[in-house]
N, C-alpha and C positions, 0 to 999 in steps of 0.2 A: 772761274770757280770750279773746284773739283766736284765730281759726282757725289761723293760722300758728304762734302759740305752742303750741297743743295739738299740732299735727302734729310740731313740733320735739321735744316731750317724748315723744311716742309713739315716734319713731324712736330717740331716745336710750335708751329703756327696752328697745325690741326689740334693740338692739345689745348689750345686757347679757344679756337673758333669752331671746332667740330666739323666744319666743312669748308672746302675751298675749291675755287674754279681754276681751270688750267691757266686761264688769262691772268687771274690775280697772281698766281705763283710766277708766271713767266715775267710779269712786270716787276715783281719785287726782286726776283733773282737775276733780272736782265738776261734772261735766257729764252731761246725759242720754244714755242709750244710744243714742238715735236720732242725736244730734250726733256721738257717737263713730263710729257706723256711717258717716255721711256723710264724716267725716275719713278713715276707713280706705279708703273707696271712692276718694276723691280721690288718696290716696297709692298705691293700687294702679294707678290709671290712669296715674300718673307713673312707674310701674315701681319703686317703692321698697319694696314689700312684697307679700305675698300674703295676701288674706283667706281665713279658713277659717270653717267653721260656728262661730259664736260668738266669733270673734276674728280674730287675724292672726299670721303667722309671718314670719321673714326669708326672703329669696329664697334664701339660702345653705342654709337648712334644707330648703326645698321642692325644690331642684334636685339635691342630691348623691345619687348612686346608686353604691355600691361594686360592683366587678366581682365575678364569681364566685370568682375566685382570692382577692381581698381578703377576701370573706366566709369562704372556706374555712379560712383561717389564723387567724381570730379565734375564741376561746372553743371550742376543739375538744373539751375535756373536758366543758364544760357542755353542748355540744350533744349529745354522747353520752349524758349523763344524761337529758336531755329526751326523746331518741329512745327510750330504754329505758322511760321512763314512758309515752310515747305507746302503746308496744306492749302495755302492760297493759290498754288499752282495747279492743283489737281481739279479736274473737271469730271462731271458725272459720266459714268460708263467707260472711263478710261481704264487701261491696263498699266499698272505701275509695278516696279520691282524694288523691293526694299532689301538692301544689303544688310547683313547681320552687323549689329553694333548697337551701342547704347543710344546714340542720337537717332538712328533709324527706328529703334524701339519707341522712342518718344513720338516719332512721326506716326507710328502705328496706333499709339494710345489716343492721339488726338485726330485721326482720320475723320474727314467728313462722313455724315451718315447716309449719303447717297450710294447708289450701286457702283461698285468697283470690282475689278479683278486685280488681286494682290498676288504677285509671285515673290517668294522669299526663300532664302537658304537658312533662315534663323529659326530654331525651335521655339525660342522665347517670343518672337514676333507671331509665329504660327499660333502658339497657345494664346496670346493676347487677342487674336482676331478669330479664333476658332468658333466663338459663339455670336459673331456678327452675321445676322441673317442677310444683310445687304452686300455682303462681300463674298465673292467667289475666291476661294483661297487655293493657290497652287504652291505646294512645298517641294522645293528642290532637294533631292536627296544627295547622298555622297558620304565621305568619310567625316564623322562628327569630331570637331575640335572643342573640347570642354573649355579650354582657355578663352575662346572667343564666342562660343555658342553657335559656331557656323558649320554648315555642311559644305565641304569643299573637295577638290580633287577631280579625277577623271569622270566619274559618274555625274557630278554636278555640272562640269563643263560641257559634257556631251548633251545633257539636257538643255542647257542654256543656248547651245548652238541651233537648236530647233525652235527657239522662241523669238518673238519680236514684241517689244513693249513700247508704250508711249514714253515712259520716263523711268529711268533708273535713278533711285536716290542712294548715292554712294557715300559711305563713311571711309575714313582713312586714319592712319597714324601720323602722316606727314604730308605736307604741302610745300613745294619749293619752286621758285621761279624757273630754275634751270632744269631740275629733275622731274618736276611735275608732281603727280600724286603717287605715293609709295607706301609700302608696307614691309614689315620684317620678315614675313613668312612666305615661301615660294608658292606653296599650295593656295594660300589666301590670295596671293597675287594673280595667279592664273585664273582663279574663279572670278575674282573681281573684274579682270579684264574681259572675260566672257560676258559678264553683266554689262559692261560698257558697250561691248559690240552688239548686244541685243537691243539696244535702246535707240529710239529716235532722238531723245534728248537725255543728257546726263547732267544730273543736279547733285553737286558736291555739298554735303552738309557737314560742316566742321567748325568747331569753335576756334577762338584765336590762338590757343595754345599749340594748334597743329602747324601754324605758319612757320616758315623758315626752318622746318625740320626735313630731314632726309632719312628714309629707311632703305633697306638693301635692294628691294625689288620694285621696279617702276610698274605701276598699274596702267597709267596713261599720261601723256603730256597735258599741260593746262589747256592747250588749244583744243582738245577733245571735249572739253566741258561746255555746256550750254548756259549753266547757272551756277554761281557759288553763293551759298547761304551761310552766313556766319553771324557772330554776336556782336561784332565791333566793325567800325570802318576799317577797310583794308589799308595797309600802308601805301604811300604814293606809288612805289614801284610796282606793286600789284595792280593797282588801279589802271596804270598805263598800259600794262600787258593786257588786262581785261578789255580795255577800249580797243587796242589793236586787234585782238582776237575775237571781238564782238561777243564777250562773255558778260552776261547780265549778272550784277551783284545785288544781293538782297541782305539788308541788315535791319534789325528793328528800328533804328533811326531813320534809315532811307524810306522804309515802308510807311512810317508815321508821316513823314514829310510828303510823300506821294498821296497818301489818303487825305491829308490836310489840303493839298493842292486841288484834289478832285472835288473837295467839299466846297 
């Protein structure tokens, strides 16, 4: 098969599936993975797709970033349940880091009333916690992004490099088995990656709509996560990877079963 024919098929498949792996393309085209990677590189240089670690995604997938308001009105009940589960992990006197986002804002709203140190780059979360006398609040500065309510960039990253926390509660736009946790904005990605590096444990808080999604910039691979908290049982393929990587998974259903067993 000629190169142009392969590329045409790749673009047709991407238009339907949004993301493909090199292995999937190679099997369908009966081509070597090195040949597929060259085709993907050519298509990326033409501005027709975005390569990722192990495959490619459509430009539409990589560039979309919902605003804070758009996020706030989606899955509110699910986010509340995720937040309540997140708080079961928090112990008195811990230092936790809350990433900017609507799910982590819910975590802030339902935090336990004992003494904690909370680090955040979110003005909304800082405002939510500013009157809580039991909380020592550390606000990370930087370039303010109105779209997400986050302080990001070099100043934020330098501050985070000097910190160590017990747990980072991380929000995201996208979770994928191959590409891991990702986001559409480069500055957000670098800041979130610094939050991951600062933590003893990384807890991903994400509703089911984020699964099987890929954004342009990788924050971290799934293997870096300690816990995934979501609102529904994970698909089997995610469960298998979580078992292999020793990632704990918390859902409302699993927590209720655990509590029932303890009773």
